C-alpha positions as CSV (number, residue, x, y, z in Angstrom):
1,M,53.4,48.9,139.5
2,D,54.8,45.9,141.1
3,D,53.2,42.7,141.7
4,R,51.7,43.3,144.7
5,D,49.7,46.4,144.1
6,A,48.6,44.6,141.1
7,I,47.5,41.9,143.2
8,K,45.8,44.1,145.7
9,Q,44.3,46.4,142.8
10,R,43.0,42.8,141.2
11,M,41.8,41.6,144.5
12,A,39.6,45.0,145.0
13,E,38.2,44.8,141.8
14,L,37.1,41.0,142.4
15,M,35.7,42.2,146.2
16,Q,33.4,45.1,144.2
17,P,30.5,42.7,143.7
18,I,30.5,41.1,146.9
19,H,30.5,44.4,148.9
20,Q,27.6,45.4,146.6
21,Q,25.8,42.3,147.8
22,I,26.5,43.0,151.4
23,L,25.2,46.5,151.1
24,M,21.9,44.8,149.6
25,C,21.4,42.8,152.9
26,D,18.5,44.1,154.9
27,D,19.2,42.7,158.1
28,R,21.8,41.0,160.6
29,K,20.3,38.0,159.4
30,D,20.9,38.5,155.7
31,Q,24.5,39.6,156.2
32,L,24.9,36.3,158.5
33,M,23.6,34.1,155.9
34,M,25.7,35.8,153.2
35,A,28.8,35.2,155.3
36,S,27.8,31.8,155.9
37,A,27.6,31.4,152.2
38,M,30.8,32.7,151.4
39,L,32.8,30.8,153.8
40,I,31.2,27.5,152.3
41,A,32.0,28.9,148.9
42,A,35.7,30.0,150.1
43,K,36.3,26.6,151.4
44,D,34.9,24.9,148.3
45,L,37.5,27.1,146.1
46,F,40.4,26.4,148.7
47,D,39.5,22.6,148.4
48,L,39.3,22.7,144.5
49,H,42.7,24.4,144.0
50,I,45.0,23.1,147.0
51,G,43.0,20.2,148.4
52,E,41.6,19.6,151.5
53,T,44.8,19.1,153.3
54,G,46.3,22.2,152.0
55,R,43.3,24.3,153.3
56,R,43.7,22.8,156.6
57,T,47.2,23.4,156.7
58,M,46.6,27.1,155.5
59,F,44.1,27.8,158.3
60,K,46.2,26.2,160.7
61,D,49.3,28.2,160.0
62,M,46.7,31.2,159.9
63,L,45.9,30.5,163.7
64,K,49.5,30.4,164.8
């Protein structure tokens, strides 16, 4: 297994509880609330690890 396969496998493992939580949402409103909370958590993690400038650059580069 190369590094990319190992990374993909680890990402899938980390996503399992998130997918399980999505399945527990009762309706569209719950899903949207969860998505909003996940966006905030993701933003906070990016800020913590790569800084606000790094996060902004990353997202700008994604939109190109």
